[in-house]
C-alpha angles and dihedrals in degrees: 000000000000119000113259116254114250113258121245112250114263120246113246114264119248113240112266115246117246114266119242092253093052092047091050091049091050092050092049091051091050090049091051091050092051096047097043127214096308094052092216136059126220121237110278093020115144122246109226112231133134106221104034140052114296096207119069094164129024136201121225092227147321133213110278095227089063092058121093100173139000127207120194117198114192121220115274143137091309095054134007094218136059112257128207116196117186122197110212125215090252090059099255121130121219132182117234127204106252090206095057112108093232092052092047091053091047092052092047090050091050092050093048092049093051092055 
């Protein structure tokens, strides 16, 4: 028997395109990640992102006894405006308008209490 001739090397395979079902699944997963577990956001709820403004909509005020914590983020490279995010006692987070008189008084009271 004669020795077999060596085979020519195979050309590398091109990556297979994603099937329609895989693409749909990927899009659904991305959508779920963006919307979060609740699927909807309340008015004034912050949008979590690192390099952009968190608050797309703001509330003029909320009753003080509903607030558990307040976080004030000054303007900077991530956002051109000051943002006030209040954590409510039920766990929700809402954005408050930093120019509203009630919010200004609340921030001043917080600053005076910390000194």
